[in-house]
C-alpha angles and dihedrals in degrees: 000000000000115000115269114249115245116266113266111246113224114252138192119206087350094303124112110265093226092060094044092049093049093049089047091050091051091051090045093052092050094044093048093053092047097045095041092050093048093046090056103041104033096074137047113276090240089060097043122117122246114266088205089061090050091051091049093048090048091057094044094050095041091048093047094049092045089052091053091050092047089049093051090047092054112128088231089065103029095044107033091164087076088062099033105029096164098057137037094212121065116221111250094235090060096058097086090048090048092050091048091050090050091047091051091047093053092045089051090055093047094051094042123144093260096048091104089072088075092060094084098052089040092059091044092051091052090052090047093051091048091050090051090062091052092048097046090048091057104036134058112256095249092048091049093050094050095044093046089064085078084088086080088063095047092044090052092049093051091045091056093045100041106024096034090232119168121222125209122237090255092057092048089050090049091052090050092053090044090057091048093050093049090047092054092051092047094050096048092047094046089056089059101254126117098048142044120232095203112014119181116250113260132194090236092060104103097199098033123254110317088206099045089121090054093248109193115225120201109205092192092055091044094051091047090052095046092047091052090045090054091053094049091044092052094046094045093047094050093045090049089051089052091053093047093050092052096048141057094209118130116265091235090053089053089051090055090049090050091052093048093052089045095060098078097047089044091052096048098075090045092054092042094054095039113133121251120269090259093055097037121111094187130296097272095045090049090046094054097036110145089358099150138160097291091051092052090046090054092051093045093051091047092052092046090051092052091055094046090049090058090055092047091051090055102042108024140065137224096263094057091043088055091055090048090052091050092049092051090052092051092047092049091049093052092046091050091055093049102037107027104032091245111184115227112225129182090239092055092047091050093047095045092046090050091051092048092049092047091050091052092046093049093053096052115113116266 
């Protein structure tokens, strides 16, 4: 038998899709931290949008887009010869019936008997997204990005405990240095150095002072939130991996299931904090109160990141994901210096460099 030709790697504009998706993910991670931080600290707290609304919209939009992709990827649409084997062209009158059959097929996959397994990671992801808003509101962007890499440590711990994975000595050493690097960044920020709580507006500040309303940041509250977010992220990611390994369902179908199970926990804080009947202006007006351009930008970048992550999971590997993470940290650091008057300290540089090195070391092949 002649040798089989190598599989063609998908490309976009002539570039391998895995590299394009990783670069896009790095830019998205950096942009999300910057935009989310600015949207929370640039205005008075009384005029700030509701993070719970942003989390809910994120799940609605991500679920809707994932459903459309799953629908278009249905075998009934992508492989019509399975339905009409005797002809290459489908009769026009059959198209509505074909679309309905594809719609029913996707819905059947979404509401399958094992769909309930996604309820646990869905709840955890909602909690994680909510904690991210608390953390980014109380930490400088660069500090948040570095500290959030602690999710590598929690993911590894849950992988060992739940998936019975074994880690090499190099990976354990990388996790040790990761913890040290995050600890250095936490200590130097907790002492008050590394950021300004109320910097004066300067002409060189491209966005305008992010603290011009004298937003008070609480490092202790921020670190508590980011630590809890890392734990929920690690547990949700490992549990989601367990579900994917035990199922043949399409990844986009799983994304829809995640979004569906996320709706109730995302709605609960909105209903809990709803204004009284006397102060209410209607559910939708209350829901989108103070929801301006920066809020919509935050939601859009979050949704886009969720879709890019799905592509990265399919086409990339851990080494390249490590480089993408490192690039996003560097970009966030540079943006913090330019846009948010972030003060560079030796302690932060040492801690951030340690985290970057540990991330690179952890993602090396065994």
